[in-house]
C-alpha positions in Angstrom: 107.6 74.3 119.9 107.1 71.8 117.2 105.8 68.2 117.9 107.2 65.7 115.4 107.4 62.1 114.3 110.6 60.9 112.6 112.9 62.2 115.2 115.9 60.6 113.5 115.1 62.3 110.2 117.7 64.7 108.8 114.7 67.1 108.1 113.7 67.1 111.7 117.3 67.8 112.7 117.3 70.8 110.5 113.9 72.0 111.9 115.5 72.2 115.3 117.4 75.3 114.1 113.9 77.1 114.0 112.3 76.0 117.2 112.4 73.4 120.0 111.5 70.0 118.8 109.5 67.5 120.9 108.6 63.9 120.0 105.0 62.8 119.6 104.6 59.8 121.9 101.3 58.3 123.0 99.5 61.5 123.8 99.2 64.5 121.5 101.2 67.3 123.1 99.8 70.7 124.0 101.3 72.6 121.0 99.9 73.9 117.7 102.7 73.0 115.3 103.2 69.5 114.0 105.5 67.9 111.5 104.9 64.2 110.6 108.1 63.0 109.0 108.4 59.4 110.0 108.7 57.2 106.9 109.9 53.9 105.6 111.0 52.7 102.2 112.1 49.2 101.6 113.7 49.9 98.2 112.3 46.7 96.7 109.9 46.1 93.8 106.4 45.0 94.8 106.9 41.3 94.1 110.2 41.3 96.0 108.5 42.4 99.2 106.6 40.1 101.5 103.3 40.9 103.0 104.8 42.3 106.2 107.1 44.7 104.3 104.1 46.2 102.4 102.0 46.4 105.5 104.8 48.2 107.4 105.2 50.6 104.5 101.5 51.6 104.6 101.4 51.6 108.4 104.3 54.0 108.8 103.7 56.2 105.7 99.9 56.4 105.6 97.9 54.9 108.4 99.9 56.4 111.3 100.1 60.0 110.0 96.4 60.0 109.1 95.5 58.6 112.5 97.7 61.3 114.2 96.1 64.0 112.1 92.6 62.9 113.1 93.7 63.0 116.8 95.5 66.4 116.4 92.5 68.0 114.7 90.1 66.7 117.3 92.2 68.0 120.2 94.0 71.1 118.9 91.6 73.8 117.4 94.6 75.9 116.0 96.7 73.0 114.8 99.1 73.5 111.9 100.3 70.2 110.5 102.8 69.4 107.8 103.2 65.8 106.5 106.3 64.8 104.6 105.2 63.2 101.4 107.4 62.4 98.4 107.7 63.1 94.7 107.3 59.3 94.4 103.7 59.8 95.2 103.3 61.7 91.9 105.9 60.0 89.8 106.0 56.4 90.9 109.0 54.6 92.1 111.0 51.4 91.9 109.4 50.7 95.3 105.7 51.0 94.4 104.4 50.3 97.9 106.3 53.4 99.0 105.0 55.5 96.1 101.4 54.3 96.7 101.6 55.1 100.4 102.8 58.6 99.7 100.2 59.1 97.0 97.5 58.3 99.6 99.0 60.9 101.9 98.9 63.5 99.2 95.2 62.7 98.5 94.4 62.9 102.2 96.0 66.4 102.5 94.2 67.7 99.4 90.8 66.4 100.3 90.4 66.3 104.1 88.1 69.1 105.3 89.4 71.0 108.3 88.2 73.7 110.6 88.9 77.3 109.4 91.6 77.9 112.1 93.4 74.7 111.4 95.9 74.0 108.6 97.1 70.9 106.8 99.7 70.7 104.1 102.4 68.4 102.8 105.8 68.8 101.2 106.8 66.3 98.5 110.5 66.4 97.9 112.3 64.2 95.4 115.7 62.8 96.4 117.1 64.6 99.5 120.8 64.4 99.0 121.8 64.3 102.7 118.9 62.2 103.9 119.3 58.8 105.5 117.2 57.2 102.7 119.5 58.6 100.0 122.6 57.4 101.9 121.3 53.8 101.7 121.0 53.9 97.9 123.4 52.1 95.7 123.9 55.2 93.6 124.6 57.6 96.5 127.9 58.7 95.0 126.1 59.9 91.9 123.4 61.6 94.0 126.0 63.7 95.7 127.1 65.0 92.3 123.6 66.0 91.3 121.6 69.1 92.0 119.2 67.6 94.6 117.5 69.3 97.5 118.9 69.2 101.0 117.2 68.6 104.3 117.9 72.2 105.3 116.0 73.4 102.2 113.0 71.0 103.0 113.0 72.3 106.6 112.8 75.9 105.3 109.8 75.0 103.1 108.1 73.3 106.1 108.6 76.3 108.3 107.3 78.6 105.7 104.2 76.6 105.3 103.6 76.4 109.1 104.1 80.2 109.5 102.1 81.2 106.5 99.3 78.8 107.3 99.3 76.9 104.0 96.5 74.4 103.8 95.1 71.8 101.5 98.3 71.8 99.3 101.0 69.4 98.5 104.1 71.5 97.8 106.3 69.7 95.2 110.0 70.4 96.0 
């Protein structure tokens, strides 16, 4: 069983082919596998966003997953956690609030000390051609023509990391 955030994500839908998926609500469930995939991207430049947009971006993409990880690692001695980051966290983005929030997640994953039986890693895909975020882009028709990764491929990388026990790494996809 895998406990997740981002239940509407196409990545999470693909993960359901591997194992039963349950949503993380208020309490941390009694499982050892976690995928934190909730995310928000406004698709606006910094000065086009208002204060609330930027706060929401950091709340959803950085603050919430870090807080959940801290709770998970306190309660689950054998936890294996994957956070969905983004290539934007390395490369920048038109939406710099999004890029900065994902960069912070990558730094957290690479630097957070964890117990020897626990695992923490992230995947950092570029454009996911069948994702909800990609479908909202003005250039979606061009994306479909390109050689971009799919949600199914991202899910496969996540499961590989969970099974192998990858830790302290951000896997660029």
